[in-house]
N, C-alpha and C positions, 0 to 999 in steps of 0.2 A: 504494500500500500504506500502511495506517495503521501508525504507529510506536509507538502506545501500547497495543498489544495485549497480552493475557496469553498466555504461551506455552502451546502444546499439543503439546510435543515427544512426550510419551508419553500416550496416551489408553487407560486401562485399562478393559477390559470386565468387568463383574461381574454374574452372574445375580441378578436382583432377588428371586428366591425363596430365596436362600441368605443367611441372616442372618450365618452364620459368615464367609463370604467378604466380605460387605459390611463387617463390623467389622474384618477384617484389612486391607481396602483403605484404611481411614481412616488408617493409619499408614505407608502406602507413599509413596515420593517421585514418584508419577505427577503430571503437571501437571493432568490431567483424569481423573475417574472417571465412567464412565456406568453407571448401574444399569439393567439390561436387562429389559424386559417383553416383548420380541419373541422372537427365535429361541432364546434361552437358557432360556426358560420354557415349559413344556408348557401346552397349553390349559387343563387342569384345575387348574393351579397359578397362573394369572394373577390371579385375584381375591385370593388370599392374598398374592401378591407385591406387589400395590399397597399393601396394608396394611403389609407388611414395610418397603417403601421409605419410606413416610411416617414410620413410627416411627424408622427409622434416620436420616433427614434431620433430624428434629426433636430427636433426642437429642444431637446434637452429637458432639464428639470428632474432628471432621474437622480436617485441616491446612489448607494453602493451596490444596488442589486445587479446580479448577472442578468443580462437582457438576451432573451432567447425567442425565436419564432418557431412555432410548430407548423410545418408545411403539410400539404396533403401527400398521401403515400403514392408510390410509383405505379399502382394499378389504376390511378385516376389520370385525367388529362390536365391536371392543374399543377403538378410538381414543378415542372420546368418554369412556368410563369411565376409561381410562388418564389422560387429561389432567384431567378433572374431579376425580378422586380424588387424584392426586398433587399437582397445582397447588393445588387447594382445600385439601388437608391440610398441605402443606409448601412452598408456593410461595415463602415468604419465605427459604427456605434452598436454593433451586434457581437455577442459573445459566442453564440452557438445556434445551430439548427436542430430542432427536435424532429426526428423522422419517425412517424408512426408505422405500425403494422409491418415491422421488418421480419421477413421470413428466413432470410439467409444473407450471407455476406455481400452478395452482388448488389443489393439495394444500398448498402452503405458505400460500397465502392463507386457506384454510379453517382451518388450524391457528392462524394469526394471529388470526382472528376469534374462534375458540373461546377462545384464551388471554386475549384482551381481556375477554370476557364473564366468565370465571372470575376474573380479576384484580379486576374491578369488584365482583363478587358477594362477594369475600372481603376487600375493602379493601386489595388489594395495589397496588403502583406499576404503572401500566399501561405496558407496553412494555419493562420491565426484563428479563424472561425472554427469552433469545435462542432462535433456531431454527437447527439444524444439519441441512440437507437431505442425505440420503444418495443418491448416484447409483448405481443398481444395474441399469440396463438401457440398451439403445441409445436408446430414446425419451427417457429422462432426459438422456442425454448430448447428444442433438440439441437439447433445449430448455434447455440449461444456463444460457444468458444470461438467459432469462426467469425461471428458477428463482432465480438469484442476485439478481435485482432484484425478486422478488415481494413482499418485505416488508422494512421497515427492521430487523426483528428478526434477519435472516439474518446469522450471524457466520462460518460456515465452510461449505465444500463438502467432502463426505466421499465417498471412493471405496469402494464395496462390491464387492470383487472376485469373491466366490464366486457371488452371484446374477448379476453382470454376465457372467461367463464362461459360465454356463449359458444366459443370454439370447441370446448371440451364437453358441452352439454351438461354443465353443472346445474343442479336443480335449485336455483335460487334467483330471486329478482332484486335482492338487496346487496349492492356492491360493498364489500368490506366485511360482511358478516358471514358466519358459518351457515352452510346450507342446512335446511331442515333434515333431521335424521342423522346428521354428523355430530354426535353428542360427546365425542372424546377427541382430544387433540385439536389440531388446526388443519383444515382442509387445504390451506394454501402453503403449508410448510415446505413441501417438496419444491414447489414452484419458486418460492422466495429464496430458499437455500441454494437452488441451482443458479439463480441470478446472482446471488451474493458471492458464491464460490467463483463464478466466472469473473465478476468484478474484481475480487481480491487477487485472483490469480494473475490478472493483467494490469493491476494498478489503477483501477477505475473506481468511481463512486457508484453506489447502488441506491436507487431512488424508488420508493414505494408509490403506488398510484393513489387515487383519491378515495375519500369516504363521502358518499353522495348525500347522506342525510345531514345537510350542513347546519341545521339548527341544533343538533345534538352534539355539542362540543365535547361532552364527557365520553360519548361513544367514539367520537373521533380520537380523543386522547387514548382510549383503551386500544383502538386499532393501531395507532402510532406506537404505543408502548410495546406492542408485540413485535413489530419489525425493528424498532430501535434496540430491543433486547437481543435480537439476532445479530445486529451489527450494521444495519442499514444506515445510510448517511442522512436521509431525509424523506419527505413525503409531500405529495401534491396537496395543496389547499385550494378549495373552490370558493372560499368566502373569507373576507378579512378576519372574521371571528375565529377562524382556525389557526391563524398565523402564530399568535403567542404560544398556543399549546404546542404547535410543531417545533417552534424554536426552543421551548423548554424541554420537551421530551427528547429531542435529538442533540441536546447539549449535555455534557457531563454534569452530574450533581456536584455542588461546590465541594463537598467533602471528598468525592472521588478525584476531582481535579487537584485539590490540595495534596492528596496522598500521592497522586501520580508525579507531581512536581517534586515532592519530598523524596520519592524513590529515585528519581533521576539524579537529584543532587547528592543523595547519600551514596548511590552506587558509583557516581563519578569520583567522589572523595575516597571511598574505600578501595577503589581499584588504582588510585594514584599512589605515588611513592610516599607521599605524606600520610596517606591513610593505611599504609601497610601492603599495598599492591595485592589485595585479596580479591579472589573471584566470587566469593560469597561472604555476606556479612549480615549483621542483625540491624534492623530498623525497628526500634521498640521491641515487641515480642515476635516479630516476623522476620524470617530469613529472606533476603533478597539476593538475586543473582542475575545473570544475563537475560534469562527468560523473563524475570520481573521487569527488567529495563525495557524489553520489547513491548510488554503489555502496557507499561506506563506511557510509552511513547504514543500509543494510540489515543489514550485518554487526554494526554497533554496536548497533542496536536489538535484534537477537536475543541478542547477548551480554549486554546490560544486563538484558533480560527474564529471562535465565537466571541472573542474579545473579553474572556473571563480574566479576573484578577485573583491571584492566590492570596490567601489570608494567613498562611503559615510560612515559616522559613526553616531551613535546615541549619542546625548548629553542629559542627564536628565535635565528637566526644573529646574530652580532655584527659 
């Protein structure tokens, strides 16, 4: 896992056809905002939505959010126009393209080639704009390692639960909840872990999809806690009311962040000449070693990326 990533704890979905919602998103504390040209925009409104997105990106007023656009998938006739218009018109202000319904590596490779051509045509830095493949069916999950390594632009792997549930005939209409009759364990565990393993194997972030019952923030929190516990980096939010919960759930707890920083400081001291050059040592009542350092690095990196401040400090023993 790379430790210099920008956080994606909360990924806010915004219809690209709504200038009002886009402008509101600019001031929200989401780590990433993606402006949607796919499911949230009707076919008759897609052309105007492209123009709206370009204008909004170029006008500024954004905070520190990652700015992403979800284009239509390659089985439609809109992908080329989405990319050519948005990247050609506002590529300098765009961090990544979210590509939905990715079944295999060829879809990512095609987007990579198109992005390169558009970047060159408009004098943009080649390769700077990332790709976020969205896994939305069984075929995409089966090919996930090839998708993860299809392009150096790939930054995240994103789970698309609604389409995925439909593709495997899961018996439920409530996205994010367990299907009726599945009363033990988690029906999504294999899917989520497969995405997570591929992401970690290739140094990418793993992002969970949305929880559609937007008024039930506590249910959203429970859903987010399940994937955060596995190790996911963030989750889509469909309403501003879900942002704070996502940012909290996918950040380390303060006590865990403090402990991680203590472990790193203590291990660095104990392995130094001044600390006796030991490979294992005690921190309070707990033994720490190289494996402890690696685990602490994960928590520390997420805490630092989230802007957390430690409340304890390490004092070498005398």
